[in-house]
N, CA and C atoms as a LAMMPS dump frame, in Angstrom:
ITEM: TIMESTEP
0
ITEM: NUMBER OF ATOMS
444
ITEM: BOX BOUNDS ff ff ff
-5.0000000000000000e+02 5.0000000000000000e+02
-5.0000000000000000e+02 5.0000000000000000e+02
-5.0000000000000000e+02 5.0000000000000000e+02
ITEM: ATOMS id mol type element x y z
1 1 1 N 354.145 259.155 355.853
2 1 2 C 353.252 260.055 356.542
3 1 3 C 354.028 261.157 357.259
4 2 1 N 355.134 260.762 357.842
5 2 2 C 355.955 261.711 358.586
6 2 3 C 356.462 262.837 357.677
7 3 1 N 356.863 262.514 356.464
8 3 2 C 357.392 263.512 355.549
9 3 3 C 356.313 264.493 355.09
10 4 1 N 355.048 264.108 355.131
11 4 2 C 353.964 265.006 354.752
12 4 3 C 353.601 265.951 355.887
13 5 1 N 353.783 265.554 357.122
14 5 2 C 353.445 266.4 358.265
15 5 3 C 354.49 267.491 358.501
16 6 1 N 355.723 267.221 358.153
17 6 2 C 356.788 268.201 358.393
18 6 3 C 356.517 269.546 357.693
19 7 1 N 356.167 269.549 356.377
20 7 2 C 355.873 270.836 355.73
21 7 3 C 354.675 271.548 356.363
22 8 1 N 353.676 270.79 356.801
23 8 2 C 352.517 271.411 357.446
24 8 3 C 352.895 272.031 358.785
25 9 1 N 353.758 271.394 359.527
26 9 2 C 354.208 271.943 360.802
27 9 3 C 355.138 273.132 360.596
28 10 1 N 355.843 273.159 359.496
29 10 2 C 356.783 274.238 359.212
30 10 3 C 356.069 275.52 358.789
31 11 1 N 354.901 275.418 358.184
32 11 2 C 354.171 276.581 357.687
33 11 3 C 353.851 277.595 358.794
34 12 1 N 353.272 277.205 359.938
35 12 2 C 353.021 278.196 360.993
36 12 3 C 354.3 278.861 361.494
37 13 1 N 355.378 278.107 361.583
38 13 2 C 356.645 278.665 362.033
39 13 3 C 357.148 279.731 361.056
40 14 1 N 357.045 279.466 359.763
41 14 2 C 357.47 280.439 358.762
42 14 3 C 356.615 281.705 358.808
43 15 1 N 355.316 281.563 359.019
44 15 2 C 354.439 282.732 359.131
45 15 3 C 354.804 283.576 360.341
46 16 1 N 355.103 282.954 361.459
47 16 2 C 355.516 283.687 362.662
48 16 3 C 356.818 284.427 362.41
49 17 1 N 357.767 283.772 361.779
50 17 2 C 359.05 284.415 361.49
51 17 3 C 358.878 285.591 360.538
52 18 1 N 358.001 285.445 359.545
53 18 2 C 357.764 286.534 358.601
54 18 3 C 357.146 287.73 359.309
55 19 1 N 356.155 287.513 360.158
56 19 2 C 355.528 288.598 360.904
57 19 3 C 356.519 289.253 361.85
58 20 1 N 357.362 288.453 362.493
59 20 2 C 358.359 288.984 363.407
60 20 3 C 359.388 289.815 362.653
61 21 1 N 359.794 289.395 361.474
62 21 2 C 360.767 290.142 360.676
63 21 3 C 360.188 291.479 360.236
64 22 1 N 358.905 291.498 359.884
65 22 2 C 358.27 292.744 359.465
66 22 3 C 358.146 293.716 360.628
67 23 1 N 358.049 293.228 361.849
68 23 2 C 357.926 294.076 363.021
69 23 3 C 359.26 294.695 363.423
70 24 1 N 360.336 294.371 362.736
71 24 2 C 361.654 294.89 363.083
72 24 3 C 361.852 296.324 362.598
73 25 1 N 360.933 296.858 361.842
74 25 2 C 361.081 298.205 361.321
75 25 3 C 359.709 298.802 361.031
76 26 1 N 359.688 300.13 360.87
77 26 2 C 358.506 300.858 360.399
78 26 3 C 358.799 301.307 358.975
79 27 1 N 357.751 301.394 358.175
80 27 2 C 357.898 301.844 356.795
81 27 3 C 356.886 302.949 356.541
82 28 1 N 357.267 303.925 355.736
83 28 2 C 356.322 304.941 355.307
84 28 3 C 356.791 305.552 353.988
85 29 1 N 355.843 306.155 353.29
86 29 2 C 356.13 306.853 352.042
87 29 3 C 356.457 308.301 352.344
88 30 1 N 357.271 308.922 351.5
89 30 2 C 357.51 310.361 351.535
90 30 3 C 357.272 310.876 350.117
91 31 1 N 356.393 311.869 349.994
92 31 2 C 356.08 312.456 348.692
93 31 3 C 356.716 313.841 348.609
94 32 1 N 357.528 314.059 347.591
95 32 2 C 358.196 315.332 347.392
96 32 3 C 357.337 316.213 346.488
97 33 1 N 356.51 317.063 347.091
98 33 2 C 355.661 317.988 346.334
99 33 3 C 356.228 319.401 346.457
100 34 1 N 357.542 319.514 346.205
101 34 2 C 358.244 320.792 346.257
102 34 3 C 359.027 320.972 344.962
103 35 1 N 359.759 322.066 344.881
104 35 2 C 360.645 322.305 343.735
105 35 3 C 362.088 321.95 344.093
106 36 1 N 362.283 321.333 345.245
107 36 2 C 363.618 321.029 345.77
108 36 3 C 363.923 319.545 345.603
109 37 1 N 365.147 319.224 345.219
110 37 2 C 365.593 317.837 345.16
111 37 3 C 366.097 317.437 346.536
112 38 1 N 365.598 316.313 347.058
113 38 2 C 366.037 315.8 348.354
114 38 3 C 367.285 314.951 348.15
115 39 1 N 368.323 315.241 348.902
116 39 2 C 369.565 314.491 348.797
117 39 3 C 369.676 313.424 349.877
118 40 1 N 369.092 313.682 351.05
119 40 2 C 369.185 312.712 352.145
120 40 3 C 367.977 312.852 353.062
121 41 1 N 367.589 311.74 353.672
122 41 2 C 366.588 311.708 354.723
123 41 3 C 367.225 310.963 355.889
124 42 1 N 367.293 311.636 357.032
125 42 2 C 367.912 311.044 358.217
126 42 3 C 366.949 311.149 359.383
127 43 1 N 367.059 310.2 360.314
128 43 2 C 366.184 310.218 361.482
129 43 3 C 367.005 310.076 362.767
130 44 1 N 366.346 310.414 363.86
131 44 2 C 366.87 310.165 365.199
132 44 3 C 365.669 310.011 366.118
133 45 1 N 365.869 309.384 367.24
134 45 2 C 364.794 309.25 368.218
135 45 3 C 364.449 310.644 368.736
136 46 1 N 363.165 310.976 368.762
137 46 2 C 362.723 312.302 369.193
138 46 3 C 363.141 312.572 370.637
139 47 1 N 363.682 313.75 370.847
140 47 2 C 364.068 314.166 372.19
141 47 3 C 365.387 313.6 372.669
142 48 1 N 366.068 312.837 371.826
143 48 2 C 367.308 312.197 372.262
144 48 3 C 368.49 313.159 372.264
145 49 1 N 368.433 314.192 371.422
146 49 2 C 369.567 315.096 371.305
147 49 3 C 370.724 314.49 370.528
148 50 1 N 370.554 313.233 370.084
149 50 2 C 371.595 312.571 369.301
150 50 3 C 371.698 313.217 367.917
151 51 1 N 372.798 312.962 367.26
152 51 2 C 372.913 313.403 365.874
153 51 3 C 372.023 312.498 365.021
154 52 1 N 371.707 312.972 363.83
155 52 2 C 370.872 312.182 362.934
156 52 3 C 371.672 311.015 362.391
157 53 1 N 370.989 309.904 362.128
158 53 2 C 371.625 308.684 361.638
159 53 3 C 371.966 308.771 360.167
160 54 1 N 372.257 307.629 359.546
161 54 2 C 372.636 307.592 358.128
162 54 3 C 371.451 307.901 357.207
163 55 1 N 371.757 308.22 355.986
164 55 2 C 370.759 308.508 354.96
165 55 3 C 369.902 307.274 354.702
166 56 1 N 368.577 307.448 354.724
167 56 2 C 367.649 306.335 354.496
168 56 3 C 367.024 306.35 353.103
169 57 1 N 367.426 307.283 352.241
170 57 2 C 366.847 307.313 350.896
171 57 3 C 367.218 306.044 350.134
172 58 1 N 366.269 305.487 349.392
173 58 2 C 366.558 304.274 348.622
174 58 3 C 367.396 304.539 347.366
175 59 1 N 367.527 305.808 346.963
176 59 2 C 368.35 306.183 345.81
177 59 3 C 369.234 307.359 346.209
178 60 1 N 370.056 307.834 345.291
179 60 2 C 370.96 308.945 345.592
180 60 3 C 370.222 310.234 345.93
181 61 1 N 369.118 310.499 345.248
182 61 2 C 368.334 311.696 345.522
183 61 3 C 366.912 311.498 345.013
184 62 1 N 365.999 312.363 345.471
185 62 2 C 364.596 312.293 345.064
186 62 3 C 364.211 313.636 344.451
187 63 1 N 363.842 313.613 343.205
188 63 2 C 363.483 314.822 342.462
189 63 3 C 362.078 315.295 342.834
190 64 1 N 361.791 316.572 342.573
191 64 2 C 360.44 317.092 342.79
192 64 3 C 359.404 316.263 342.04
193 65 1 N 358.258 316.068 342.673
194 65 2 C 357.167 315.331 342.047
195 65 3 C 357.239 313.821 342.216
196 66 1 N 358.27 313.309 342.879
197 66 2 C 358.414 311.871 343.073
198 66 3 C 358.133 311.484 344.528
199 67 1 N 357.876 310.204 344.728
200 67 2 C 357.702 309.689 346.088
201 67 3 C 358.611 308.481 346.269
202 68 1 N 358.873 308.15 347.52
203 68 2 C 359.783 307.054 347.843
204 68 3 C 359.389 306.481 349.195
205 69 1 N 359.874 305.294 349.487
206 69 2 C 359.573 304.658 350.762
207 69 3 C 360.801 304.705 351.656
208 70 1 N 360.53 304.718 352.951
209 70 2 C 361.591 304.743 353.958
210 70 3 C 361.321 303.623 354.953
211 71 1 N 362.377 302.963 355.362
212 71 2 C 362.284 301.918 356.397
213 71 3 C 363.121 302.384 357.582
214 72 1 N 362.472 302.493 358.744
215 72 2 C 363.161 302.933 359.962
216 72 3 C 363.293 301.763 360.923
217 73 1 N 364.221 301.84 361.845
218 73 2 C 364.31 300.777 362.848
219 73 3 C 363.098 300.809 363.766
220 74 1 N 362.744 299.662 364.294
221 74 2 C 361.682 299.563 365.287
222 74 3 C 362.364 299.096 366.565
223 75 1 N 362.792 300.039 367.363
224 75 2 C 363.508 299.718 368.595
225 75 3 C 362.623 299.872 369.829
226 76 1 N 361.329 299.747 369.624
227 76 2 C 360.389 299.892 370.721
228 76 3 C 359.913 301.323 370.883
229 77 1 N 360.538 302.242 370.161
230 77 2 C 360.131 303.643 370.186
231 77 3 C 359.382 303.951 368.902
232 78 1 N 358.544 304.987 368.941
233 78 2 C 357.723 305.277 367.775
234 78 3 C 357.911 306.684 367.232
235 79 1 N 358.407 307.602 368.036
236 79 2 C 358.485 308.998 367.632
237 79 3 C 359.908 309.348 367.22
238 80 1 N 360.023 309.841 366
239 80 2 C 361.327 310.163 365.427
240 80 3 C 361.334 311.591 364.887
241 81 1 N 362.502 312.214 364.923
242 81 2 C 362.73 313.467 364.216
243 81 3 C 363.245 313.091 362.83
244 82 1 N 362.697 313.739 361.803
245 82 2 C 363.074 313.471 360.417
246 82 3 C 363.697 314.729 359.837
247 83 1 N 364.88 314.585 359.284
248 83 2 C 365.56 315.709 358.639
249 83 3 C 365.794 315.369 357.168
250 84 1 N 365.355 316.262 356.305
251 84 2 C 365.605 316.147 354.873
252 84 3 C 366.637 317.201 354.492
253 85 1 N 367.572 316.825 353.619
254 85 2 C 368.586 317.786 353.204
255 85 3 C 368.575 317.961 351.69
256 86 1 N 369.071 319.127 351.286
257 86 2 C 369.223 319.457 349.868
258 86 3 C 370.567 318.922 349.372
259 87 1 N 370.811 319.075 348.068
260 87 2 C 372.054 318.589 347.468
261 87 3 C 373.299 319.212 348.098
262 88 1 N 373.194 320.452 348.6
263 88 2 C 374.353 321.099 349.214
264 88 3 C 374.565 320.659 350.668
265 89 1 N 373.702 319.755 351.156
266 89 2 C 373.844 319.232 352.512
267 89 3 C 373.093 320.014 353.577
268 90 1 N 372.524 321.148 353.215
269 90 2 C 371.789 321.937 354.209
270 90 3 C 370.393 321.351 354.424
271 91 1 N 369.895 321.408 355.671
272 91 2 C 368.574 320.843 355.949
273 91 3 C 367.457 321.718 355.388
274 92 1 N 366.367 321.071 354.994
275 92 2 C 365.173 321.81 354.622
276 92 3 C 364.636 322.477 355.883
277 93 1 N 364.068 323.666 355.742
278 93 2 C 363.524 324.413 356.878
279 93 3 C 362.008 324.454 356.751
280 94 1 N 361.314 323.974 357.778
281 94 2 C 359.857 323.85 357.752
282 94 3 C 359.2 324.95 358.563
283 95 1 N 358.082 325.465 358.045
284 95 2 C 357.261 326.445 358.745
285 95 3 C 355.863 325.847 358.844
286 96 1 N 355.378 325.69 360.07
287 96 2 C 354.071 325.057 360.258
288 96 3 C 353.53 325.38 361.652
289 97 1 N 352.254 325.101 361.832
290 97 2 C 351.599 325.218 363.129
291 97 3 C 351.302 323.81 363.613
292 98 1 N 351.751 323.465 364.813
293 98 2 C 351.548 322.106 365.31
294 98 3 C 350.143 321.925 365.872
295 99 1 N 349.826 320.714 366.318
296 99 2 C 348.484 320.399 366.824
297 99 3 C 348.109 321.227 368.046
298 100 1 N 349.085 321.686 368.799
299 100 2 C 348.828 322.515 369.977
300 100 3 C 348.664 323.983 369.654
301 101 1 N 348.752 324.371 368.366
302 101 2 C 348.591 325.751 367.947
303 101 3 C 349.88 326.558 367.952
304 102 1 N 351.011 325.919 368.277
305 102 2 C 352.285 326.629 368.297
306 102 3 C 352.845 326.744 366.881
307 103 1 N 353.294 327.944 366.533
308 103 2 C 353.849 328.211 365.193
309 103 3 C 355.344 327.93 365.208
310 104 1 N 355.809 327.144 364.245
311 104 2 C 357.229 326.825 364.088
312 104 3 C 357.708 327.456 362.788
313 105 1 N 358.807 328.201 362.865
314 105 2 C 359.358 328.86 361.695
315 105 3 C 360.795 328.399 361.517
316 106 1 N 361.135 327.981 360.304
317 106 2 C 362.484 327.524 359.956
318 106 3 C 362.973 326.394 360.861
319 107 1 N 362.097 325.433 361.096
320 107 2 C 362.432 324.247 361.88
321 107 3 C 363.277 323.312 361.015
322 108 1 N 364.42 322.836 361.513
323 108 2 C 365.359 322.017 360.738
324 108 3 C 364.944 320.547 360.629
325 109 1 N 363.88 320.156 361.283
326 109 2 C 363.385 318.786 361.21
327 109 3 C 361.911 318.781 361.579
328 110 1 N 361.244 317.692 361.278
329 110 2 C 359.861 317.495 361.704
330 110 3 C 359.808 316.222 362.535
331 111 1 N 358.828 316.128 363.4
332 111 2 C 358.69 314.972 364.284
333 111 3 C 357.465 314.171 363.865
334 112 1 N 357.653 312.858 363.739
335 112 2 C 356.562 311.979 363.3
336 112 3 C 356.467 310.755 364.204
337 113 1 N 355.275 310.184 364.264
338 113 2 C 355.063 308.9 364.919
339 113 3 C 355.163 307.85 363.816
340 114 1 N 356.285 307.193 363.727
341 114 2 C 356.541 306.249 362.633
342 114 3 C 355.606 305.05 362.666
343 115 1 N 355.098 304.701 363.834
344 115 2 C 354.195 303.561 363.938
345 115 3 C 352.869 303.841 363.221
346 116 1 N 352.377 305.064 363.31
347 116 2 C 351.096 305.428 362.698
348 116 3 C 351.23 305.95 361.275
349 117 1 N 352.407 306.389 360.895
350 117 2 C 352.611 307.088 359.637
351 117 3 C 352.542 306.153 358.428
352 118 1 N 351.762 306.56 357.43
353 118 2 C 351.738 305.855 356.144
354 118 3 C 352.425 306.707 355.076
355 119 1 N 352.06 307.989 354.999
356 119 2 C 352.634 308.872 353.989
357 119 3 C 352.918 310.245 354.588
358 120 1 N 354.131 310.714 354.376
359 120 2 C 354.555 312.049 354.771
360 120 3 C 354.702 312.854 353.482
361 121 1 N 353.901 313.907 353.336
362 121 2 C 353.919 314.733 352.137
363 121 3 C 354.637 316.036 352.463
364 122 1 N 355.706 316.317 351.744
365 122 2 C 356.447 317.558 351.92
366 122 3 C 355.955 318.538 350.862
367 123 1 N 355.432 319.692 351.315
368 123 2 C 354.824 320.673 350.419
369 123 3 C 355.587 321.99 350.464
370 124 1 N 355.338 322.813 349.455
371 124 2 C 355.959 324.131 349.368
372 124 3 C 354.887 325.158 349.009
373 125 1 N 354.834 326.257 349.756
374 125 2 C 353.865 327.312 349.461
375 125 3 C 354.37 328.165 348.309
376 126 1 N 353.525 329.064 347.829
377 126 2 C 353.919 329.987 346.755
378 126 3 C 355.077 330.884 347.192
379 127 1 N 355.227 331.09 348.498
380 127 2 C 356.301 331.931 349.031
381 127 3 C 357.582 331.135 349.297
382 128 1 N 357.524 329.819 349.069
383 128 2 C 358.703 328.98 349.283
384 128 3 C 358.797 328.362 350.661
385 129 1 N 357.789 328.611 351.526
386 129 2 C 357.783 327.988 352.853
387 129 3 C 357.451 326.508 352.724
388 130 1 N 358.169 325.664 353.462
389 130 2 C 357.934 324.227 353.432
390 130 3 C 357.081 323.814 354.614
391 131 1 N 356.154 322.924 354.359
392 131 2 C 355.317 322.344 355.407
393 131 3 C 355.114 320.876 355.061
394 132 1 N 354.311 320.192 355.852
395 132 2 C 354.107 318.773 355.599
396 132 3 C 352.704 318.352 355.976
397 133 1 N 352.255 317.275 355.35
398 133 2 C 351.011 316.587 355.685
399 133 3 C 351.395 315.202 356.176
400 134 1 N 350.593 314.667 357.058
401 134 2 C 350.871 313.406 357.719
402 134 3 C 349.643 312.519 357.544
403 135 1 N 349.738 311.472 356.725
404 135 2 C 348.619 310.56 356.513
405 135 3 C 348.875 309.234 357.228
406 136 1 N 347.852 308.738 357.902
407 136 2 C 347.966 307.441 358.575
408 136 3 C 347.403 306.312 357.722
409 137 1 N 346.768 306.669 356.618
410 137 2 C 346.234 305.672 355.681
411 137 3 C 346.732 306.012 354.273
412 138 1 N 346.468 305.145 353.328
413 138 2 C 346.966 305.277 351.959
414 138 3 C 346.117 306.264 351.154
415 139 1 N 346.182 307.538 351.498
416 139 2 C 345.393 308.576 350.833
417 139 3 C 345.796 308.798 349.377
418 140 1 N 347.032 308.482 349.027
419 140 2 C 347.539 308.758 347.687
420 140 3 C 347.689 307.497 346.821
421 141 1 N 347.144 306.39 347.3
422 141 2 C 347.168 305.112 346.568
423 141 3 C 348.577 304.653 346.206
424 142 1 N 349.517 304.762 347.136
425 142 2 C 350.874 304.291 346.921
426 142 3 C 351.042 302.814 347.28
427 143 1 N 350.115 302.275 348.063
428 143 2 C 350.24 300.886 348.5
429 143 3 C 350.997 300.786 349.818
430 144 1 N 351.359 299.585 350.164
431 144 2 C 352.049 299.312 351.424
432 144 3 C 353.539 299.618 351.268
433 145 1 N 354.093 300.565 352.029
434 145 2 C 355.503 300.914 351.864
435 145 3 C 356.456 299.789 352.308
436 146 1 N 355.996 298.867 353.124
437 146 2 C 356.864 297.786 353.596
438 146 3 C 357.049 296.67 352.558
439 147 1 N 356.286 296.712 351.489
440 147 2 C 356.381 295.664 350.46
441 147 3 C 357.411 296.011 349.388
442 148 1 N 358.459 296.732 349.752
443 148 2 C 359.5 297.095 348.781
444 148 3 C 360.836 296.583 349.218
């Protein structure tokens, strides 16, 4: 009888550990809807003034028309600056209007709430200006980014 109860008692413990392990990071998709190949994606805590961390791309580079998942640390903070770079190492420059109505031109990074983010779409206008869309749900049917 004792040997049958042990696996049953172990199951809740394993579920708790699995949930705790998943809470150690945030995951989100990035869709490259530009004509530019992404060579690196780096993050830093927003407002920290720190340099950007290591490349988080799951492969060497991401070609136009492809999407990929990113896993960030979950250190109790949620807002990160995200920098994407081209093959020559230079950062992509974004032009957009933020939620407060302020216009940003040639911004070297974008700021996201990684806790809420599901998909970050990088777009390019006909004039070559880069902007982004921020989805909190699976609008593009990519699935759960943490299941990779």
